[in-house]
C-alpha positions in Angstrom: 13.9 -9.2 -12.4 11.1 -8.2 -14.7 10.8 -5.5 -17.4 8.7 -4.2 -20.2 9.6 -2.1 -23.2 7.1 0.6 -24.0 7.8 2.1 -27.4 5.6 5.3 -27.2 7.4 6.8 -24.2 10.9 8.5 -23.7 11.4 7.6 -20.1 12.1 4.6 -18.0 10.6 3.7 -14.4 12.9 1.4 -12.4 12.5 0.1 -8.8 14.0 -2.1 -6.3 11.7 -3.8 -3.8 13.0 -5.4 -0.5 10.9 -8.2 0.9 10.7 -6.8 4.3 8.0 -4.3 5.5 6.5 -2.9 8.7 4.7 -6.2 9.5 8.2 -7.8 9.9 9.4 -5.5 12.5 10.0 -7.0 16.1 7.3 -5.5 18.6 9.9 -3.6 20.6 11.3 -2.2 17.3 8.0 -1.1 15.4 8.9 1.4 12.7 12.3 0.0 12.0 11.7 -1.0 8.4 10.2 2.6 7.7 13.1 4.3 9.5 15.6 2.3 7.4 13.7 3.4 4.3 14.4 6.9 5.4 17.9 6.5 6.5 19.3 5.2 3.2 18.7 8.6 1.7 21.0 10.2 4.2 24.0 9.1 2.2 26.0 6.0 1.1 29.7 5.2 1.4 30.4 7.2 -1.7 27.4 9.6 -2.0 26.0 12.4 0.3 22.3 12.8 0.7 22.5 15.9 -1.6 24.3 14.0 -4.2 21.9 11.2 -4.3 19.0 13.8 -5.0 21.1 15.8 -7.4 22.2 13.0 -9.7 18.6 12.0 -10.4 17.0 15.5 -10.6 19.7 17.1 -12.6 18.8 14.9 -15.5 15.0 15.6 -15.0 14.3 12.4 -13.0 12.6 11.8 -9.7 13.3 9.5 -6.8 10.8 8.1 -4.2 10.3 5.3 -1.8 7.7 3.9 0.6 7.2 1.1 3.2 4.2 -1.2 3.2 3.5 -4.0 5.6 5.0 -6.5 3.2 7.8 -4.8 1.5 9.8 -1.5 1.0 10.1 0.0 -2.3 12.6 2.4 -4.0 11.7 3.9 -7.3 13.4 6.1 -9.8 12.0 7.7 -13.1 14.4 9.1 -15.6 14.8 10.0 -19.3 15.6 6.7 -21.1 19.1 7.8 -21.9 19.9 8.0 -18.2 18.8 4.4 -17.1 22.3 3.6 -16.0 22.2 6.5 -13.5 18.9 5.4 -12.1 20.4 1.8 -11.5 23.6 3.1 -10.0 21.9 5.5 -7.6 19.2 3.0 -6.5 21.6 0.1 -6.2 24.1 2.5 -4.0 21.4 3.6 -1.6 19.8 0.2 -1.2 22.9 -2.1 -0.8 25.5 0.4 0.6 23.9 3.0 2.9 26.1 4.8 5.4 23.8 4.6 8.4 25.5 7.2 10.6 24.7 7.9 14.1 24.3 11.6 13.5 22.1 11.1 10.6 19.8 8.8 12.6 19.5 11.4 15.4 18.2 13.9 12.9 16.0 11.4 10.8 14.5 10.2 14.1 13.1 13.8 14.7 11.7 13.7 11.1 9.9 10.4 11.9 8.5 12.0 15.1 7.1 14.9 13.1 5.5 12.4 10.9 3.9 10.8 13.8 2.7 14.2 15.1 1.3 15.0 11.7 -0.7 11.6 11.8 -2.1 12.7 15.2 -3.2 15.8 13.8 -5.0 14.2 10.9 -8.0 12.3 12.0 -9.1 11.2 8.7 -5.8 9.2 8.7 -5.5 8.2 12.2 -9.0 6.6 12.2 -7.6 4.0 9.7 -4.6 3.3 12.2 -6.9 2.8 15.0 -9.3 0.6 12.9 -6.4 -1.6 11.8 -5.4 -2.3 15.5 -9.1 -3.0 16.2 -9.5 -5.4 13.1 -6.2 -7.4 13.4 -5.8 -7.3 17.0 -2.2 -8.4 18.0 -1.3 -9.4 14.4 1.5 -7.2 12.9 -0.8 -6.3 10.0 -2.8 -4.2 12.5 -0.1 -1.9 13.8 1.4 1.2 12.4 4.1 1.0 9.7 5.4 4.2 11.4 5.9 2.7 14.9 5.4 4.7 18.0 7.4 7.5 19.5 8.7 5.0 22.1 9.8 2.4 19.7 11.3 4.9 17.1 13.3 6.5 20.0 14.7 3.0 21.0 16.0 2.3 17.6 19.8 2.5 17.2 22.2 2.3 14.3 23.1 -1.3 15.2 19.4 -2.2 14.6 19.4 -0.6 11.2 22.8 -2.2 10.3 21.5 -5.7 11.3 18.2 -5.3 9.2 20.1 -3.9 6.2 22.6 -6.7 6.2 20.0 -9.5 6.7 17.2 -8.1 4.5 18.8 -5.8 1.8 20.3 -8.6 -0.1 19.9 -9.6 -3.7 18.1 -12.8 -2.7 15.5 -10.8 -1.1 14.9 -8.1 -3.7 12.8 -7.7 -6.7 13.8 -5.3 -9.6 11.4 -4.1 -12.2 11.5 -1.7 -14.9 9.1 -0.3 -17.7 9.7 2.3 -20.4 12.0 3.0 -23.3 14.6 0.3 -22.6 16.2 -2.9 -24.0 16.8 -6.1 -22.0 20.4 -6.0 -22.8 21.0 -2.5 -21.5 19.1 -3.1 -18.3 20.7 -6.5 -17.6 24.3 -5.0 -18.1 23.6 -2.0 -15.8 22.1 -4.3 -13.1 24.9 -6.8 -13.4 27.5 -4.1 -13.0 26.0 -2.4 -10.1 24.0 -4.8 -8.0 25.7 -7.5 -5.7 25.8 -11.1 -6.7 25.5 -12.7 -3.3 23.5 -12.7 -0.3 20.5 -14.7 1.0 18.0 -13.3 3.4 17.2 -14.2 6.9 13.5 -14.5 6.4 10.9 -13.6 9.3 7.7 -15.4 9.1 4.5 -13.7 10.3 2.4 -15.3 13.0 -0.9 -17.0 12.1 -3.9 -14.7 11.5 -6.8 -14.6 14.0 -10.4 -14.5 13.2 -10.5 -10.7 13.2 -12.6 -8.5 15.5 -16.3 -7.4 14.9 -18.3 -4.8 16.9 -18.4 -1.0 17.5 -15.8 1.2 19.2 -15.9 4.8 19.9 -12.8 6.9 20.4 -12.9 10.6 21.6 -10.0 13.1 21.2 -10.0 16.8 21.4 -10.1 18.9 18.4 -11.7 18.8 15.0 -15.2 19.4 13.9 -16.1 15.9 12.3 -16.6 12.4 13.3 -14.6 10.0 11.1 -16.3 6.4 10.7 -14.5 3.3 9.3 -16.0 0.0 8.9 -14.2 -3.1 7.7 -13.8 -6.8 7.8 -11.1 -9.4 6.8 -11.3 -10.7 3.5 -8.8 -12.6 1.3 -5.0 -12.4 0.6 -3.3 -11.1 -2.4 -3.0 -14.7 -3.9 -6.8 -15.5 -3.8 -8.5 -16.0 -7.0 -11.5 -14.3 -5.4 -9.6 -11.1 -5.3 -11.1 -9.8 -8.5 -14.6 -10.4 -7.4 -14.0 -8.6 -4.1 -12.5 -5.5 -6.0 -15.7 -5.5 -8.2 -18.1 -5.6 -5.3 -15.9 -3.1 -3.4 -16.1 -0.6 -6.4 -19.7 -1.1 -6.9 -20.2 0.0 -3.2 -18.0 3.1 -3.1 -15.6 3.3 -6.1 -16.7 6.5 -7.5 -19.4 9.1 -8.0 -21.7 6.5 -9.4 -21.3 4.1 -6.6 -24.0 3.1 -4.2 -22.4 4.8 -1.2 -21.7 8.0 -2.9 -25.4 8.2 -4.4 -27.3 7.4 -1.3 -25.2 8.9 1.5 -23.9 12.0 -0.2 -26.3 12.8 -2.9 -29.6 11.5 -1.5 -29.1 12.1 2.2 -26.4 14.9 2.3 -24.8 13.1 5.3 -21.1 13.3 4.1 -18.6 15.1 1.8 -16.2 12.2 1.7 -17.5 8.6 1.6 -15.9 5.8 -0.2 -15.0 2.2 0.0 -11.6 0.4 -0.1 -9.7 -2.8 -0.1 -6.1 -4.0 0.8 -4.5 -7.4 -0.2 -1.4 -8.4 1.7 0.7 -11.6 1.4 -1.0 -13.3 4.3 -4.4 -11.6 4.7 -6.5 -8.7 3.3 -9.5 -6.7 4.2 -12.3 -4.5 2.8 -14.2 -1.5 4.2 -15.7 1.9 3.9 -15.0 5.3 5.3 -17.1 8.5 5.7 -16.5 11.9 7.6 -19.6 13.6 9.0 -20.6 16.0 11.7 -21.0 14.5 15.3 -24.7 15.2 15.4 -25.3 13.3 12.1 -22.7 10.4 12.9 -25.1 8.0 14.1 -27.6 8.3 11.2 -24.6 8.3 8.6 -23.1 5.3 10.3 -26.4 3.3 10.1 -27.0 4.5 6.5 -23.6 3.1 5.6 -24.0 -0.1 7.3 -27.4 -0.5 5.8 -26.0 -0.2 2.3 -23.4 -2.8 3.1 -26.0 -5.3 4.5 -28.1 -4.9 1.2 -25.1 -5.8 -0.9 -24.0 -8.7 1.4 -27.6 -10.1 1.6 -29.1 -9.3 -1.9 -25.9 -9.1 -4.1 -25.6 -6.8 -7.1 -27.9 -6.6 -10.0 -26.9 -8.0 -13.3 -26.9 -4.5 -14.7 -24.4 -3.4 -11.9 -22.2 -6.4 -12.5 -21.8 -5.6 -16.3 -21.3 -2.0 -15.7 -18.5 -2.7 -13.0 -16.9 -5.1 -15.3 -16.7 -2.4 -18.0 -15.6 0.1 -15.4 -12.9 -2.2 -13.9 -11.4 -2.9 -17.5 -11.5 0.7 -18.5 -9.7 1.8 -15.1 -7.2 -0.8 -15.8 -6.3 0.4 -19.3 -6.3 4.1 -18.1 -4.3 3.3 -14.9 -1.5 1.4 -17.0 -0.7 4.2 -19.4 2.1 5.4 -17.3 5.6 3.7 -17.1 5.3 3.9 -13.3 2.1 1.9 -13.3 3.5 -0.8 -15.6 6.6 -1.2 -13.4 4.5 -1.4 -10.2 2.3 -4.1 -11.8 5.6 -6.2 -12.8 7.0 -5.8 -9.3 3.7 -6.9 -7.7 3.7 -10.1 -9.8 7.0 -11.0 -8.5 6.5 -9.9 -5.0 3.5 -12.0 -4.7 4.8 -15.1 -6.7 2.2 -14.6 -9.4 2.7 -15.7 -13.1 2.9 -13.0 -15.8 -0.5 -12.3 -17.6 -1.2 -10.0 -20.4 -3.6 -7.1 -20.1 -6.0 -9.1 -22.4 -5.8 -12.1 -20.0 -6.4 -9.8 -17.0 -9.4 -8.4 -18.8 -10.7 -11.9 -19.4 -10.5 -12.6 -15.7 -12.6 -9.7 -15.0 -15.1 -10.8 -17.5 -15.1 -14.3 -16.0 -16.1 -13.2 -12.5 -19.1 -15.5 -11.7 -22.2 -14.8 -9.8 -21.1 -17.2 -7.2 -17.8 -15.4 -6.7 -19.7 -12.1 -6.4 -21.9 -13.5 -3.7 -19.0 -14.9 -1.8 -17.1 -11.5 -2.0 -20.1 -9.6 -1.0 -20.7 -11.7 2.1 -17.4 -10.0 3.5 -19.4 -6.8 3.8 -22.1 -8.2 6.1 -22.5 -6.1 9.3 -22.0 -9.5 11.4 -18.4 -9.4 10.2 -17.7 -5.6 10.6 -15.4 -3.9 12.8 -16.8 -0.4 13.3 -14.7 2.5 14.5 -15.8 6.0 15.0 -13.3 8.8 16.0 -15.2 11.6 17.4 -14.2 15.1 18.7 -14.2 15.2 22.6 
């Protein structure tokens, strides 16, 4: 458990993370982790779905959850005097869900609507397709939502088995930040969180080399082509992570970035163009996205890849490096002004088995990024490594 007291706020953000995510689902039960995340909100042994929501919202709080490839998170934010309510509700839905058959029938329909919404959102669907292409058969490449077929095959027995094996204290991380004391938090957790339970861990298969090359996918509807390029990079634990973030931000992390300035401002080929990164426990990747009309897609794609090649082969200028270091440190300070961000940071350190470092130490790591690390990070963006996917209207 990790916590941080913030004197200048009057609220508390609290979360419970289960170290089981979409990548741990069996092939014939893809979407199980995500469906369980939905199902715990349908009620517990002592609370209805409405009561779960009301108990948090009637004190001015909020409740949320998400499923990633590596873990599933449940988060509440409440005024500081209602910390015990947040602990009680989160612990109840995580450790004591009802998982009723009738609720599953209804929630399965909600997931199918979520899948349909994804199909109707090409700017999101293109990332799902690209993940499959980049990672191949590895679980990191498949959709966390699953498919209509696998979701339809999931029964209450599957949910109960997963909850019993993964949703146990030995497989959970608890983090909190805000106006709290350690004594009060520990007392609330000790009273409401079970003491026993070791997880049945499921290891992920080894990662392959990744896939490079171009793929065109056509589908009816829409007015734009959506292009995603990306390559495998480093996992969350890699010391090179900070250099990768710096290079990625210089490429497409804002309005002053290379991609935005060249492709949007100079060439007018896209309204939306940006770069991105993702770090998982066993892998990671970097990439870039743009949306453009089909008739300009080839030119835009070539301009995008040209910018990536230039960074991979020539690196960043010393002026860019210094600017990006200042930018990243500034974004760090701004981003960690909220209790939720502080809580998420604490949880991430625990989930990825990293030692706690202060914000000053983190800033020092950014300042300490070397030219050699930048060159190594920039090489991930070389066109020879890139998996390129264009989703075009048929």
